C-alpha positions as MATLAB code, in Angstrom:
seq = 'MKKDFWISILCFVLVIIIDQLSKQWGLGTESLHFNEGIAFGLYKDSPLLLRVITLCSMFGFLFFIYIVLNYLLSSKLILLKLGMGLMMGGIAGNVIDKMVRGKTIDFIPLPLPIERTIIFNVADVFQWIGVAFIAWKIVTADRDIWFPDNQRGKYLVHPKEQIMFSIKFGAIALCVSLLLGIFCYTFLRTTLVTSGSKSVDEMMGMFSLAYVCLSLTFSLIVFLVGLVISHKTAGPLYAFELYVEDLLKGNMRKLSLREGDNYKHLEKVADDLKKHFEK';
ca = [
       0.000    0.000    0.000;
       1.293    3.451   -0.938;
       2.626    5.824    1.740;
       0.197    8.606    0.751;
      -2.726    6.226    1.392;
      -1.683    5.763    5.018;
      -0.946    9.470    5.444;
      -4.549   10.231    4.507;
      -5.842    7.516    6.872;
      -3.661    8.921    9.687;
      -5.100   12.379    9.010;
      -8.618   10.887    9.193;
      -7.900    9.267   12.584;
      -6.208   12.379   14.040;
      -9.184   14.552   13.109;
     -11.518   12.185   14.983;
      -9.288   12.201   18.075;
      -8.895   16.004   18.091;
     -12.629   16.508   17.537;
     -13.690   14.153   20.336;
     -11.206   15.677   22.797;
     -12.405   19.190   21.929;
     -16.023   18.153   22.484;
     -15.222   16.852   25.950;
     -13.895   20.325   26.730;
     -16.851   21.950   24.953;
     -19.337   20.242   27.287;
     -18.294   22.725   29.978;
     -18.666   25.908   27.918;
     -21.498   28.421   28.096;
     -22.058   28.298   24.348;
     -22.802   24.552   24.418;
     -25.552   23.555   21.998;
     -26.880   20.110   21.065;
     -27.839   19.577   17.431;
     -30.369   16.754   17.243;
     -30.886   16.932   13.466;
     -29.023   15.110   10.716;
     -27.378   18.227    9.273;
     -27.983   21.920   10.124;
     -30.739   20.790   12.498;
     -32.791   19.147    9.719;
     -35.136   16.233   10.557;
     -34.672   16.724   14.295;
     -38.342   15.785   14.867;
     -37.978   12.355   13.228;
     -37.433    9.280   15.469;
     -33.940    9.095   16.969;
     -33.334    5.497   15.877;
     -34.201    6.311   12.269;
     -31.917    9.364   12.309;
     -28.965    7.420   13.700;
     -29.363    4.500   11.277;
     -29.736    6.835    8.295;
     -26.689    8.897    9.235;
     -24.512    5.846    9.946;
     -25.540    4.242    6.640;
     -24.697    7.394    4.715;
     -21.335    7.627    6.454;
     -20.526    3.976    5.684;
     -21.306    4.608    2.025;
     -19.112    7.736    1.916;
     -16.302    6.022    3.816;
     -16.207    3.215    1.257;
     -15.930    5.743   -1.580;
     -13.183    7.568    0.362;
     -11.128    4.382    0.791;
     -11.497    3.482   -2.902;
     -10.498    6.953   -4.129;
      -7.648    7.129   -1.626;
      -6.323    3.856   -3.038;
      -6.842    4.600   -6.722;
      -5.755    8.232   -7.008;
      -2.197    9.107   -8.012;
       0.499    9.693   -5.388;
       0.902   13.175   -6.889;
      -2.486   14.094   -5.385;
      -1.352   13.932   -1.764;
      -3.071   17.249   -0.929;
      -6.337   15.984   -2.402;
      -6.039   12.831   -0.287;
      -5.326   14.928    2.809;
      -8.421   16.978    2.031;
     -10.499   13.813    1.819;
      -9.036   12.632    5.138;
      -9.912   15.953    6.813;
     -13.447   15.962    5.418;
     -14.184   12.320    6.270;
     -12.644   12.707    9.737;
     -14.952   15.660   10.392;
     -17.989   13.730    9.195;
     -16.971   10.747   11.337;
     -16.623   12.966   14.417;
     -20.242   14.121   14.131;
     -21.503   10.625   13.308;
     -19.821    9.289   16.461;
     -21.723   11.933   18.458;
     -25.007   10.743   16.969;
     -24.150    7.102   17.716;
     -23.049    7.712   21.322;
     -25.306   10.586   22.437;
     -27.995   10.802   19.804;
     -27.035   14.440   19.131;
     -24.042   16.474   17.963;
     -22.095   18.698   20.366;
     -21.634   22.273   19.088;
     -19.815   24.871   21.157;
     -17.999   27.359   18.858;
     -20.184   30.469   18.340;
     -20.000   32.584   15.194;
     -22.010   35.845   15.493;
     -23.594   37.073   12.248;
     -24.483   40.657   11.286;
     -28.191   39.713   11.091;
     -28.382   39.309   14.892;
     -28.061   35.570   14.693;
     -25.343   33.210   15.913;
     -24.246   29.996   14.260;
     -22.783   27.395   16.616;
     -20.549   24.682   15.232;
     -17.727   22.364   16.329;
     -14.164   21.388   15.427;
     -15.402   18.573   13.163;
     -17.268   21.157   11.051;
     -14.081   23.229   10.723;
     -12.118   20.211    9.493;
     -14.874   19.438    6.992;
     -14.725   22.966    5.545;
     -10.930   22.844    5.293;
     -11.114   19.424    3.649;
     -13.687   20.564    1.107;
     -11.534   23.617    0.289;
      -8.485   21.365   -0.310;
     -10.519   19.036   -2.534;
     -12.019   21.876   -4.588;
      -8.618   23.528   -5.025;
      -6.923   20.339   -6.226;
      -9.777   19.440   -8.582;
      -9.347   22.826  -10.266;
      -5.542   22.935  -10.294;
      -4.623   19.256  -10.772;
      -7.243   17.968  -13.207;
      -4.585   16.399  -15.472;
      -3.237   14.273  -12.633;
      -6.758   13.233  -11.623;
      -7.951   12.051  -15.030;
      -4.594   10.832  -16.471;
      -5.147   12.302  -19.971;
      -1.544   11.573  -20.979;
      -1.371    8.143  -19.391;
      -4.322    6.168  -20.736;
      -4.555    2.866  -22.544;
      -6.547    2.577  -25.730;
      -9.273    0.545  -24.043;
     -10.232   -0.234  -20.481;
     -11.585   -3.777  -20.850;
      -8.388   -5.375  -22.131;
      -9.563   -8.862  -21.050;
     -13.364   -8.373  -20.941;
     -14.394  -11.872  -19.833;
     -11.925  -12.105  -16.946;
     -12.436   -8.512  -15.801;
     -16.234   -8.687  -15.888;
     -16.303  -12.027  -14.047;
     -13.947  -10.617  -11.423;
     -16.192   -7.569  -10.982;
     -19.361   -9.681  -10.810;
     -17.816  -11.728   -7.986;
     -16.793   -8.493   -6.287;
     -20.322   -7.078   -6.579;
     -21.939  -10.369   -5.490;
     -19.880  -10.423   -2.301;
     -20.934   -6.829   -1.548;
     -24.604   -7.679   -2.218;
     -24.485  -10.744    0.063;
     -22.869   -8.762    2.877;
     -25.470   -5.993    2.435;
     -28.259   -8.594    2.548;
     -26.998  -10.123    5.790;
     -26.594   -6.709    7.421;
     -30.003   -5.645    6.100;
     -31.766   -8.652    7.623;
     -30.131   -7.968   10.975;
     -30.904   -4.229   10.907;
     -34.506   -4.802    9.786;
     -35.157   -7.340   12.551;
     -33.472   -5.238   15.207;
     -35.209   -2.011   14.182;
     -38.666   -3.557   13.941;
     -38.301   -5.356   17.287;
     -37.131   -2.136   18.939;
     -40.015   -0.103   17.523;
     -42.627   -2.692   18.468;
     -41.209   -2.989   21.985;
     -41.249    0.784   22.409;
     -44.935    0.866   21.420;
     -44.431    3.107   18.388;
     -47.615    3.686   16.386;
     -45.929    4.133   13.004;
     -43.937    0.890   12.821;
     -45.140   -0.150    9.349;
     -44.580    3.311    7.875;
     -41.075    3.588    9.291;
     -40.146    0.059    8.227;
     -41.387    0.829    4.722;
     -39.125    3.881    4.568;
     -36.241    1.849    5.946;
     -36.760   -0.978    3.418;
     -36.894    1.421    0.469;
     -33.752    3.250    1.599;
     -31.978   -0.044    2.262;
     -32.782   -1.500   -1.182;
     -31.661    1.668   -2.986;
     -28.469    1.924   -0.917;
     -27.584   -1.761   -1.348;
     -28.105   -1.728   -5.127;
     -26.121    1.491   -5.502;
     -23.355    0.136   -3.288;
     -23.192   -3.142   -5.268;
     -23.032   -1.226   -8.561;
     -20.196    0.953   -7.292;
     -18.335   -2.144   -6.038;
     -18.781   -3.710   -9.496;
     -17.277   -0.617  -11.151;
     -14.477   -0.535   -8.587;
     -13.820   -4.185   -9.441;
     -13.341   -3.204  -13.084;
     -10.849   -0.516  -12.091;
      -8.913   -2.817   -9.769;
      -8.907   -5.656  -12.316;
      -7.548   -3.233  -14.908;
      -4.520   -2.623  -12.698;
      -3.727   -6.332  -13.130;
      -5.100   -7.093  -16.589;
      -3.652   -3.878  -18.076;
       0.027   -4.649  -17.376;
      -0.380   -8.225  -18.659;
      -2.054   -6.925  -21.803;
       0.699   -4.331  -22.289;
       3.356   -7.033  -21.804;
       1.646   -9.273  -24.377;
       1.701   -6.467  -26.927;
       5.338   -5.743  -26.055;
       6.380   -9.360  -26.682;
       4.492   -9.384  -30.002;
       6.305   -6.191  -31.068;
       9.605   -7.649  -29.894;
       9.100  -10.726  -32.078;
       8.408   -8.418  -35.017;
      11.700   -6.580  -34.431;
      10.243   -3.471  -32.766;
      12.718   -2.851  -29.925;
      10.616   -0.361  -27.967;
      10.553    0.219  -24.211;
       7.725   -1.097  -22.024;
       6.249    1.608  -19.793;
       3.421    0.769  -17.422;
       1.033    3.241  -15.845;
       1.392    4.634  -12.356;
      -0.500    2.398   -9.946;
      -0.295   -0.708  -12.181;
       0.464   -4.069  -10.611;
       3.366   -6.193  -11.867;
       5.683   -3.213  -12.263;
       8.556   -5.726  -12.319;
       7.465   -6.591  -15.877;
       9.260   -3.427  -17.001;
      12.580   -4.961  -15.878;
      11.658   -8.312  -17.443;
      10.856   -6.524  -20.703;
      14.150   -4.626  -20.564;
      16.070   -7.895  -20.038;
      14.232   -9.462  -22.985;
      15.075   -6.487  -25.164;
      18.791   -6.719  -24.265;
      18.731  -10.455  -24.963;
      17.148   -9.954  -28.414;
      19.613   -7.171  -29.236;
      22.505   -9.557  -28.523;
];
């Protein structure tokens, strides 16, 4: 695993630690405010259990995307990866509040000219900084993000193998989602019935719809990620095959693989083959 990947993960963890420590201090301040909504106080009147499950599910989805992008993006985009770590760490800090206390701790006041005060926390600050880093790098480093000068002619170089690999990848994700969904559905329904809630069927219907949409979307993204990951293996093998064919035809070119490709040692093997043929 690349060093920049772990730097971003370390940034993510440090943000959570700093945020949680600051909130322990913030509990003793006069400006303490509890935000019971999902974001900006929205949906604070909805059932607590539904709010927590929804927020945790959304975070899990975003965290998966963060890990995938952190792994796939070029090492040149270290600032972009740091921005993602800051943003996700801030989101995680607020999600932890919802999981532990059922509400987010805000304690930093920001007076506005319209005689109103916004109260936020350290996690929010890290999120804003992270978003600013991400936006800046997307604008200034678009060539490194999309690899316009480092692309192969086609992405499915071995379609059958790559698609089968991705289908297995997506099937595993779907099975895991199904198992978790059955557990969450049973637990949530039992909890609501036990608590004597009058809108059990309505809430379970909303939960089921959200769960199905989230699971299908997650499985589709995992399938696409499988194609990308398989390309990092199939691509170098395909490039090496073409290199050997050119070598047999007398074309003594150099084999250059893409950044992030697996089997980078094939470049040395190709160079040794070239020297052998030249002799």
